[in-house]
N, C-alpha and C positions, 0 to 999 in steps of 0.2 A: 504494500500500500504506500502511495506517495506521502511524503512528509508534509509538514505544516509550514507554509511560507512565513507566517508570523514568528514562529519559534526560530526558524532559520535566520530571519532578519535580526532577531534579538541576539542570537549567538554571534552573528557578524559584528553587531554593534558592541557587544561585550568584548570581543577580541580586539577591536579598534581601541576601546577605552582602556582595557587592562593590559594588553600585550603590545600596544602601539602598532598593531598590524595595519597594513594597507587594506583599504576597504575592498578592492577588487579581489585580492588574494584570499582575504577572510571570507568573503561571500562565496567564492568558488569552492573553498574547502568545506564550508558549512552546507552548501547545496549538495555536494558529493556525499558527505556524511549522512545527510538526511534523506537522500534518495529522491529528491524532488523531480517531478515531471516538468516539462517545459513551461507549462502555464504557471505552476506554483513557483518555479525558479524566477520567472519574470516578475511575479508579484513580490517575492522576497527582495529582488533587486530594487524595485520601485520604492519599497518601504525603507530599505537600508539607506539608499541615496537620498530619499525624501527627508529622512531624519537628519542625516549628516549635513545636508544643504540648508536646512531650516531650523537647526537646533535652537538658536537664540530667539527666533520668532515664535517657535512652539513654546519655549519656556516663558516668553512674555505673556502669551495668552493663558497658559496653564497657571501662571502665577496670579492671574486676576481671579481665579476661582479656587485656589488652594489655600487652606488656612495657614500653612507654614511656607516659608520661602522655598522655592523649587530647588535652589542650590543646596539646601540643607537636607533634602530627601536622600534616602539611600539610592546610590547610582542605579541599581537594578530597577527599583520602582520608577525612577525618573525615566529610564529607557522605555519601560512599558507604557507610561503616560505619553511619552513622545510618539511612540508607535500608534497608540490609539488616536491621539489628536491629529497625527499626520493623515490617517485614514479619513477622519471626519472632515478635515478642512481641505484636503488636497486630492482625495480619491473619490470621485463621484459614484463609481460603480460599487463601492462598498457601503452597504446600509449602515447607518450610524449605530443602530441597535447591535449589529454584529461586531462592530469595532469595539463597543463598550463591553459587551458580554465576553468576547474573546480576551480582552485585556484583563478582565476580572479573573477569568479562568487561568490565565498565564501566571498571575501572582499566586493564586491558590496552588497551582501545580508545582510551583517552585518554593513551596512552604513559606509563603509570605501572606498567610491568611489574614493577618491583622491589617494588611494594607488594602485588602479587597474593598472595604467600605470607602476608603479615600479615593481609590482608582475609579470606582463606580460613580461616586458623587461628582468628582472633578470632570470626568469625561461626559457625563450627562449634561452638566452645565455648559461645557463647550458645545455640545450638540444643540442644545436649546438656544444658545446665543450666537451661533455661528454666522448668522446673517447680520448681526449687530455687535460685532466684537469691538472692544475698546480701541481707540485710536492710538497709534504709536506717537510718542511725544517728539516734536520737532524743535523744541526750544533750545536743546543743547546741541552744540556743534558736533556733528558726526554721530550723534546718538541714534537718530532716525535710521541712517544708512546701515549702521551696525546691527540694529535689531531687524530691520526690514529684510536685509539680505544675509543675515547671520554670518557676518564677518567680524573679527575682533576690531575694536574701535581704533587701535593703533594703525591697523591696515587701512581702514576706510579713510581715516584722516590723512594718511600718507598718499593714498590714491587721489584724494581731492587736491592735495598739494601738487601732485604731478600732472593731473589731467583737468582739473576744474570739476565742480560739482556735477554737472550734467553728464560729462563723459565718464567720470568715475562711477556714476550710477549705472551707466550702460555696461561698464566692465563687470561690476558686481552682479548685474542681472545675467550676463553671459556666463558667469561662473556657476550659476544655479540652473542653467539649462542642460539638457542631456547632450553630452558630447557625441558628435557623429562618429561612426566607425569608419575611419579613413584607411584605405589600402593603397599600395603602390604596385604597379605592374612590374614583374620581373622579366626584363628583356632577354636575360640569359636562357630562359626556359620556354618561352612561347611568344606569340604575337599578341598584341592588345586585342585583336579581334577574337583570337582563340580564347583568351581569358573571359571576354564578355559573353561569348557563346556558352562556355562552361558554367559560368555563374547563372545564366538564364536557365540552363537545363536543370540546375539545382534549386530553382525557385527563388533565387536571390535577386533582389532589385539592385541594379548597379546604376549609379548616377555619376557621370563624369564630372570631374572638378571643373569649375568655370574658367580657370586660367592656368592650371598646372597640368601639363601633359603627362599621361600615364598614371594619373592620380584620380581617385574617385571615392565615393561613399557607398556602403552596401547596407542592406537591411533585409531581414527575413532569412530563411534558410536554416535556422536552428544553430547547432554547435558549429562554430567557425572552423575548428580544427578537423572536423569530419568532412568538410567539403572536398570533393575530388581536386579542385583547383588548388586548394591549400596543401593537400597531401602531395601533389605533384610539384609544389614549389613555384606555382605560377604567380603568386603575389605575396607580399608581406604587409603587416599592419604597421603603418607609420604616418604620423601627422605631416601635413604639408610643410609646416615650419621646419621640422627636422630634415626633410628632404631638401629644402631650400639651402640649408647650411652646406650641404655637399655641392650643390650647384654653384653656390657662391665661391667655394674653394677652387672651382675650375678643374676638378679631377678629370684626367683623360687617359686614353689607352696607353699601357706600358708604364704608368707611373709607379713609383714606390711610395706607399702611403702608410703612415703610422696613425692609428686611432688610440690616443693616449688613455682615455677613460671610455672604453668601447661599449660596455654592457648597457642594454641587452643586445647590441649589435646592429641596430638599424642603420646607422651612418656608414658602418663598414660595408653592409650589404648594398646600400645605395652607391657607394664608391665603386664596388665591384661591377655593378651594372654600367656605370659611366665609363669604366675602364674596359668594357666589353670582355671582362674576364681575363684580360691580359695585364701582367704586371705583378705586383706583390703588395699585400696588405697585412700589416701586423696589428692585431687587435688586442689591447691590454686591459687587464682589470686586476684588482687585488684579491679577488675571491675566486678560488678554483671552481666552485659550483657555477658561477656566472660565466666563466670561460667555457665550461661544458655546454651551457645553453647556447652560447655563440657558435660553438662548433656544430651543435645539432641543427641550428638554424641555417648555417652555411651549407651543411650537407643537404638539407631539404631543398634549398634554393639552387643547388648545383654549382656552388661557388668553390672553385679549386685553387684560387690564387690567395686564399686567406689562411693565415696561421695565427694562433693565439699565444700570448706570452703573459705569464704572471709578473706584473710590474707595478710598483708604486709610483704614481705620477710625479712625486716630488724628489724621487731618488734617481740620480743620473746613471744612465747606462752608457759609458764612454764609447762602446762599440757602435752606438747609434748616432753619435754626434756628426752633424753635417751629412746625414745619410739618407734624407727623405725629400722627395719632391713636394709632398704635401703632408702636413701634420694637422690632424683634427684634434682640437683640445676642447671637448665638451665637458666642462668641469662640474663637480658636485656643487649644488646651489640650493637656495631656499625652495625652489619649485613653485613659486607663486604664479607662474604663467600657466600651470596645468591643474589649477584647482577644480576646473569643471570635470576633469577625469578622476582626480583624487581629492574629493571634497575635504577630507580630514587634514590636508596640508594647511588650511586656513587657521587651524588651531595650534600651529607650532609656536613654541615659546620664542618671542622676538629676541630675548637675551641670548638664546642659543644660536641665533643667526648672525650675531655680530662678529663671530670669529671666522666666518666663511670667506670674506675678501682676502684675508691673509693666506688661507689655504689656496684659494684660487690664484693669487699672485705667484705663490711658490710653484704651483703646477705649471703655470704659463711660462715662468722664467726658465724652468727646466725644459719644457717642450720646445722653447725657442732654440735650444742648443741642437736639436735634432734636425733642423731644416737645412737643406743644402743652400748654398748661395744662389740666389735667384728663385728659390722655392717659396711656398706659401704656408703661412701659419694661420689657421682659422680658429678663432676663439668663439665659443658659443655657450649659452646657458638657457634654461627654460624658466627664467624669472624676469621680472620687469623692474627690479630695484636698481637704480643707477650705481649704487656702491658696489654691486656685484658685476656690473656690466661696464659702462663707460669709465667708472672709477678704476677698475682693474686694468683695462687696456690703456688708459691714459698714462698710468704710472709705468706700465711696461714700455710703452713707446718713448716716454721721457728718459727711461734708464737704458734703453737699447737703441742707440742711434743707427745701428745696422739694419733696423726695421723701419718700414714706412707703411702707413695705412694706405690701402689701394681701393679705389672706387670699383663698384661692381653693379651690374644690372641683373634682374631676375624676371621670370615670367610675371604676368599680371601688371606690368608697368612699374614694378617696384625698382627703385633706384637707391643707391647708397653712394652719393658723390664724395662723401668724406670717409668712405670705407667701413661704415658701421650702420646697422639698421636694427630697430626694435619692431617686432611684429606683435600686434595686439588682437585678442579675440574679437573685440567689438569693432575693430577697423578692418581686419583682414580675414576674419573667420577661421584663423589658425590658433594654435596654442600661443601663449605669450612666450616670446623667444627673442634672444639677442644674438646678433652675428657681427663679428668684426674680422675683416680680412686684412692681413699684414704680409707684405712682401719683404723677404730678406735681400738686402742690396748686395 
């Protein structure tokens, strides 16, 4: 018998809260464990992401009808209340009575019988008043945006400073939308027409990207990894922004390429396609299990010019100095450009992010040693914070006169006359991403 999507969502949320797990991995593991059918798995996903994307907003409304502060509730009970309120407020196909009764049964089945009355009372009040919920206060700067879009106030205030109020709100709204499933055609394995025909035969809807060739979104078709086109290596999952970073680097046939922080391998795979499978790619990571995943992906895609190496980005390998035509340096970052895919990122401790620029500068300094004279160093992140982007590359260029930022153009009319470009979800429909191309003189 198929499992219960509500219980699966609760397990995923618990893993995110207690184990700091990524939501996608926690959800997949919970769905496999609970044996959910396709319908219940989709329901569990909507619930999990619905709560993560709207936690502050849900807490605001719950707090209006709860006798004690929501933040003082036992975390388990708070998760159950959030799940119930999410169904009542955001999921029209779920009857309110079912959302309430199932939430009550959940606390009872998990030996929280004493919380059953509270859960029942609060969710019933949410249901009764859902057409006339209290207004979110706008008098405090940043408070409205923080509650309405469930982002921490430090981040909403930072975005307003970077973008202005109107565009900051567009960015926050984009973070809470479902991210499209973006794939890239593998030119080493098939033609684009063959890929489209195979997807159609599998009942998958393919929508070509409006301005990036070989890229598109897909929907339907069930388990992605069971599609014949996936098994044959005809495509890979990769956002347009990450694909653009390799295009900006100008990788071409016969190049020797180093991918300094390669996992999960998407940029290395894109480089192999641009190189027409000819040349050499060394893909690095500090975790052996991630290197194994890169090797598995390369095998599926039919890439034979790629080898993996266990390497720490800040530790120099003298044998690599001045040895590569292109070095891809996609550094560890705060990840604030991919919140729509990993909603839990918004809850990172801002204090923990302050040390990232020093790490990024150290990796970039070391990576710069590996580029041949005349070669390209491409720095990238999946964040939108200037201190992790322009702040890092500006220091590098100031301290390394042998490098110069180089202008580049990309599909879709994108241009970087000064050699750097920030991509934004609300402007470009991509992940938030930063690219900087530097040429070694």
